[in-house]
C-alpha positions as CSV (number, residue, x, y, z in Angstrom):
1,M,-5.8,-32.5,-10.6
2,L,-6.4,-30.0,-13.6
3,W,-6.0,-26.8,-11.2
4,W,-2.9,-28.3,-9.6
5,V,-1.4,-29.1,-13.0
6,L,-2.2,-25.3,-14.4
7,L,-0.5,-24.0,-11.3
8,R,2.2,-26.3,-11.4
9,C,2.7,-25.0,-15.1
10,F,2.3,-21.0,-13.9
11,L,5.1,-21.5,-11.4
12,L,7.4,-23.0,-13.9
13,L,6.8,-19.9,-16.1
14,Q,8.0,-17.5,-13.3
15,P,11.5,-16.5,-13.8
16,Q,13.2,-16.9,-10.0
17,E,15.4,-13.5,-10.7
18,L,12.0,-11.5,-9.8
19,S,10.5,-12.0,-6.6
20,S,8.6,-9.9,-4.0
21,H,10.9,-10.7,-1.3
22,E,14.3,-11.8,0.0
23,E,16.2,-13.8,2.1
24,L,18.8,-12.2,4.6
25,W,21.0,-13.4,7.4
26,G,20.3,-11.7,10.5
27,E,22.5,-12.8,14.1
28,S,22.4,-11.4,17.7
29,T,23.7,-12.6,20.9
30,V,22.4,-12.9,23.9
31,A,24.4,-13.1,27.3
32,Q,24.1,-15.4,30.4
33,V,20.9,-17.2,29.0
34,K,18.8,-18.2,31.9
35,D,15.4,-19.1,29.9
36,W,16.5,-20.9,27.1
37,Q,13.1,-20.4,25.2
38,A,12.9,-16.5,26.3
39,A,16.2,-16.1,24.8
40,R,15.6,-18.0,21.7
41,E,12.4,-15.5,20.8
42,A,14.3,-12.3,22.0
43,A,17.1,-13.2,20.1
44,R,14.9,-13.7,16.8
45,V,13.1,-10.3,17.2
46,A,16.8,-9.0,17.4
47,G,18.0,-10.7,14.2
48,L,14.6,-9.3,12.7
49,E,15.7,-5.5,13.4
50,A,19.0,-6.2,12.4
51,V,17.8,-7.1,9.0
52,L,14.8,-4.7,8.7
53,R,17.8,-1.6,10.1
54,E,20.1,-3.3,6.7
55,L,17.0,-3.2,4.5
56,W,16.5,0.4,5.7
57,S,19.9,1.6,4.6
58,Q,20.2,-0.3,1.6
59,R,17.0,-0.2,0.1
60,A,14.7,3.0,1.6
61,A,17.5,5.6,2.4
62,P,20.0,6.0,-0.7
63,S,16.5,6.5,-2.8
64,L,13.2,7.5,-0.9
65,F,14.8,10.1,1.4
66,M,16.6,12.8,-0.7
67,G,15.4,16.4,0.4
68,I,13.2,14.8,3.6
69,P,13.3,16.5,7.0
70,A,15.4,14.1,9.3
71,D,12.5,14.4,11.7
72,E,10.2,13.0,9.4
73,V,12.8,10.0,8.8
74,D,13.1,9.2,12.1
75,R,8.7,9.6,12.6
76,I,8.6,7.0,9.6
77,Q,11.3,4.6,10.6
78,K,10.0,4.2,14.5
79,I,6.6,3.5,12.6
80,V,8.1,1.2,10.3
81,M,10.3,-0.7,12.7
82,S,7.1,-1.4,15.0
83,K,5.4,-3.5,12.3
84,K,8.4,-5.4,11.8
85,S,6.9,-8.7,12.2
86,S,4.1,-7.8,9.4
87,F,7.1,-8.2,7.1
88,L,8.3,-11.6,7.8
89,I,7.5,-14.1,5.9
90,G,9.2,-17.2,7.4
91,L,12.8,-18.1,8.2
92,S,15.0,-20.4,6.0
93,G,17.4,-21.9,7.9
94,I,18.5,-21.1,11.9
95,Q,22.2,-21.9,13.5
96,E,22.0,-21.9,17.6
97,N,25.1,-21.6,19.6
98,R,25.5,-21.8,23.3
99,S,29.4,-21.4,24.4
100,A,30.6,-22.4,27.6
101,T,30.2,-18.7,29.2
102,G,26.3,-19.3,28.8
103,A,26.3,-16.6,25.9
104,Y,23.7,-17.7,23.2
105,T,24.1,-17.0,19.5
106,F,21.2,-17.3,16.9
107,R,21.9,-16.8,13.2
108,A,18.9,-17.4,11.1
109,L,18.2,-16.5,7.7
110,Y,14.8,-14.0,7.4
111,Q,12.6,-14.5,4.3
112,I,11.8,-10.3,4.4
113,D,8.5,-9.2,2.2
114,V,10.7,-6.4,0.8
115,A,8.2,-5.2,-1.5
116,G,5.6,-4.5,1.2
117,F,8.5,-2.6,3.1
118,L,8.6,-0.5,0.8
119,R,5.1,-0.2,0.0
120,E,4.7,0.9,3.9
121,I,7.7,3.4,4.1
122,K,6.2,5.0,0.7
123,R,2.6,5.5,2.4
124,L,4.0,7.0,5.4
125,L,6.1,9.4,2.7
126,L,3.3,10.5,1.1
127,F,0.5,10.3,4.1
128,S,1.2,11.8,7.7
129,K,-2.2,11.5,8.8
130,L,-5.0,8.7,7.4
131,R,-8.3,9.7,6.9
132,T,-11.3,7.6,7.2
133,V,-15.0,8.1,5.3
134,H,-17.9,6.3,6.2
135,V,-20.9,6.0,3.9
136,Y,-24.3,5.3,5.0
137,L,-26.5,4.1,2.4
138,E,-30.5,3.9,2.7
139,S,-32.0,0.4,3.0
140,T,-33.8,0.9,-0.3
141,E,-30.3,1.4,-2.1
142,P,-29.4,-1.6,-4.5
143,A,-26.2,-3.8,-3.3
144,W,-24.0,-2.6,-6.3
145,A,-23.9,1.0,-4.7
146,A,-21.3,0.0,-2.1
147,A,-18.9,-1.4,-4.4
148,D,-19.1,2.1,-6.4
149,W,-18.3,4.3,-2.9
150,S,-15.4,2.0,-2.6
151,S,-14.4,2.2,-5.9
152,Q,-15.0,5.8,-6.7
153,L,-13.2,6.3,-2.8
154,S,-10.3,4.1,-3.1
155,Q,-6.7,6.3,-2.7
156,P,-4.2,5.9,-0.3
157,G,-4.4,7.5,3.1
158,L,-8.5,7.7,2.7
159,S,-10.1,4.6,4.2
160,C,-14.1,4.0,2.8
161,V,-16.6,1.9,5.0
162,V,-19.9,1.2,3.9
163,K,-22.6,1.1,6.3
164,T,-26.4,0.5,6.0
165,E,-27.3,2.1,9.5
166,K,-28.4,5.6,9.7
167,L,-26.3,9.0,9.6
168,P,-25.1,9.6,13.6
169,E,-25.7,13.0,14.8
170,H,-22.2,13.4,15.1
171,C,-19.0,12.0,13.0
172,P,-17.1,9.7,14.5
173,V,-14.3,9.6,12.2
174,D,-13.2,12.7,9.7
175,F,-16.5,12.1,6.8
176,C,-19.5,10.6,7.1
177,I,-21.6,10.5,4.0
178,Q,-25.4,9.8,3.5
179,A,-26.4,8.7,0.0
180,Q,-30.1,8.4,-1.2
181,S,-31.1,7.6,-4.6
182,R,-34.6,9.1,-6.5
183,R,-36.3,9.3,-9.9
184,S,-36.2,12.8,-11.4
185,A,-36.8,14.6,-15.0
186,E,-33.4,13.6,-16.3
187,G,-34.0,9.9,-14.9
188,W,-32.3,9.4,-11.5
189,E,-30.9,11.5,-9.0
190,A,-28.7,11.1,-6.2
191,L,-29.1,13.5,-3.0
192,I,-25.6,13.7,-1.1
193,R,-25.5,14.8,2.3
194,L,-21.7,15.4,3.7
195,R,-21.4,15.7,7.8
196,T,-18.3,16.8,9.7
197,T,-18.1,16.7,13.3
198,T,-15.6,19.4,15.3
199,R,-14.8,18.4,18.8
200,I,-14.7,21.6,20.9
201,E,-12.3,21.4,24.3
202,A,-13.9,23.1,27.4
203,P,-11.2,25.7,29.1
204,K,-10.1,23.9,32.4
205,P,-11.2,25.8,35.8
206,R,-9.1,27.2,38.4
207,R,-11.5,24.5,40.6
208,G,-13.1,21.2,39.9
209,P,-13.4,19.0,36.9
210,R,-12.7,20.0,33.2
211,P,-16.1,20.1,31.7
212,K,-16.6,17.3,28.8
213,P,-16.2,18.4,25.3
214,T,-18.8,19.5,23.2
215,E,-19.4,18.4,19.5
216,K,-20.5,20.5,16.5
217,S,-21.6,19.3,13.4
218,A,-21.8,20.6,10.1
219,D,-23.7,19.3,6.9
220,E,-22.9,19.7,3.5
221,S,-25.2,18.9,0.5
222,F,-24.4,17.2,-2.8
223,S,-26.2,15.7,-5.9
224,T,-25.7,14.1,-9.0
225,V,-28.0,13.0,-11.7
226,A,-27.8,9.5,-14.4
227,T,-30.1,8.3,-17.1
228,V,-30.2,4.8,-15.4
229,Q,-29.7,4.1,-11.7
230,Q,-26.2,1.7,-12.3
231,G,-25.0,5.6,-13.4
232,L,-25.5,7.7,-10.3
233,Y,-22.1,6.6,-8.6
234,L,-19.7,5.8,-11.2
235,Q,-18.8,10.5,-11.3
236,L,-19.3,11.2,-8.1
237,P,-19.3,15.8,-8.2
238,P,-16.0,17.2,-8.3
239,A,-17.1,19.7,-5.1
240,L,-17.6,16.6,-2.9
241,L,-14.0,14.8,-3.8
242,S,-12.1,17.8,-3.7
243,R,-13.7,18.2,-0.2
244,L,-12.8,14.7,0.3
245,G,-9.4,15.5,-0.8
246,V,-9.8,12.7,-3.6
247,T,-7.9,13.6,-6.3
248,P,-8.8,12.4,-10.1
249,T,-7.8,9.2,-11.6
250,V,-4.8,9.2,-14.4
251,A,-4.1,6.6,-16.7
252,V,0.0,5.8,-16.5
253,Q,0.8,3.8,-19.3
254,I,4.3,2.1,-19.4
255,Q,6.0,-0.4,-21.7
256,S,9.0,-2.5,-21.4
257,P,11.6,-3.8,-24.1
258,G,10.4,-6.8,-26.5
259,T,13.2,-8.9,-24.7
260,L,11.1,-9.0,-21.4
261,D,9.3,-12.3,-21.8
262,F,5.2,-12.0,-20.8
263,A,5.5,-14.5,-18.1
264,A,8.6,-12.0,-16.4
265,W,6.5,-9.1,-17.8
266,M,3.3,-10.0,-15.5
267,Q,5.6,-10.7,-12.3
268,V,6.7,-7.1,-13.0
269,L,3.2,-5.5,-13.2
270,F,2.1,-7.4,-10.0
271,L,6.0,-6.3,-7.9
272,I,4.8,-2.7,-9.1
273,Q,1.2,-3.2,-7.7
274,R,2.4,-4.5,-4.8
275,Q,5.1,-1.3,-4.1
276,E,3.0,2.0,-5.2
277,P,0.8,2.8,-2.6
278,E,-0.6,5.3,-5.6
279,I,-2.3,2.8,-8.1
280,V,-6.0,2.0,-8.1
281,A,-6.2,-0.5,-10.8
282,L,-4.6,-2.2,-13.7
283,R,-7.2,-1.9,-16.6
284,T,-5.5,-2.8,-19.7
285,I,-2.7,-5.2,-20.5
286,G,-1.8,-5.7,-24.1
287,L,1.3,-6.2,-27.0
288,L,2.0,-3.0,-29.0
289,S,4.8,-3.3,-31.3
290,G,6.7,-5.9,-30.2
291,R,6.7,-4.1,-26.3
292,N,4.8,-5.7,-23.0
293,T,2.1,-2.2,-22.5
294,A,0.2,-1.5,-19.6
295,V,-1.8,1.4,-18.3
296,F,-2.0,1.7,-14.4
297,H,-4.6,4.1,-13.0
298,V,-3.5,5.9,-10.4
299,R,-4.4,8.3,-7.8
300,Q,-1.6,10.8,-6.4
301,A,-1.4,12.4,-3.6
302,P,-3.0,15.8,-3.0
303,G,-0.2,17.8,-2.5
304,G,1.9,15.3,-1.4
305,R,5.2,13.7,-2.8
306,D,5.2,11.5,-6.0
307,M,6.7,8.3,-5.1
308,W,6.4,6.7,-8.6
309,F,8.8,4.1,-9.5
310,K,11.6,5.6,-6.7
311,G,13.3,2.5,-4.8
312,L,11.7,-0.1,-7.1
313,Y,12.6,-3.6,-6.0
314,L,11.6,-6.3,-8.2
315,G,14.5,-9.0,-7.0
316,K,17.2,-9.2,-5.8
317,N,20.3,-8.2,-8.0
318,V,17.2,-7.5,-10.4
319,T,17.5,-3.6,-11.5
320,A,14.7,-1.3,-12.9
321,T,15.3,2.4,-14.7
322,W,12.9,3.9,-16.5
323,K,12.2,7.4,-18.8
324,K,9.6,9.5,-19.3
325,R,9.2,10.1,-23.3
326,A,7.5,13.1,-24.7
327,D,4.5,11.5,-25.4
328,G,3.9,10.4,-21.6
329,V,4.4,7.0,-21.9
330,I,7.0,5.8,-19.5
331,E,9.7,3.0,-20.8
332,L,10.7,0.7,-18.2
333,Q,14.1,-1.6,-18.5
334,V,14.3,-4.3,-16.5
335,E,18.2,-6.1,-16.0
336,T,18.0,-9.5,-14.7
337,P,21.1,-11.1,-13.8
338,K,22.7,-13.7,-16.5
339,T,22.8,-17.4,-15.5
340,L,26.5,-18.8,-15.4
341,P,26.5,-22.3,-17.7
342,E,26.8,-25.2,-14.9
343,S,30.4,-26.2,-14.9
344,R,30.4,-30.1,-15.9
345,P,33.2,-32.3,-14.2
346,Q,35.7,-33.7,-15.9
């Protein structure tokens, strides 16, 4: 009961103008309906596509694709549209009309996850190819080692999977890592082996079937030391991170004006994390000089584009502008629509 009361209080504190989703009308028409259920499903999908195309032209195109080649924009649009159902939260209202000629018109109010929609577009802009690394830990490694590896390799475009089996002869993904710790003169030492595998295609002969491709693996060795075992994987070797393409974490401090209340500021932080693929964690929240302050820990894409704050969506009719000061602090200005006074009947 106490949990329910706290949840209701939290929801009441949330401003209604800020939201990660938006409701948009989508309409489609199907002629000569024979199967009513199939027509309804086809119309729903067509209406969803129409809504996402509207979001694409209004939210993404004006702010995210300046200077991007047209062929890459088309590639990203095809991928995003193929995942259209993942951005659908629900339907608020449905209108179905069937004319005397048999034509069927479907009009629905779609609830779309706009923040997730923009995040997926930004991720595809930053990383054309997703990479995967498998970390194989020895059975003697403590349980917290898996969490440390996942945290250190947390970066958009790089997926980390921790395994407890033996390192395979040929790496099935982009990178395979074997980690093992032992005592040393400095305290503890971790031996890290990085394995990559190249697939070599054999030339096709004039006659007969093509020979099977061969796989060639190469290993690289790294090591790290720490006075206590718990600190072994908190700082991975820079050469290993460079080999994996992992950029260092950068602390980004942002501030909002004092006119933005703390409840709204917390929701702004949530929406920023939902949209920015570069963000690893939000470590510090505080109040400085009457302003809401937050520190994001960010990994920028190696050699990629910086999409920070571009196309930021906080809610319907909410505008967000930002500027970077000389000391590196980013000031975020959020303007919400003013509530009109209720008109009382005379």
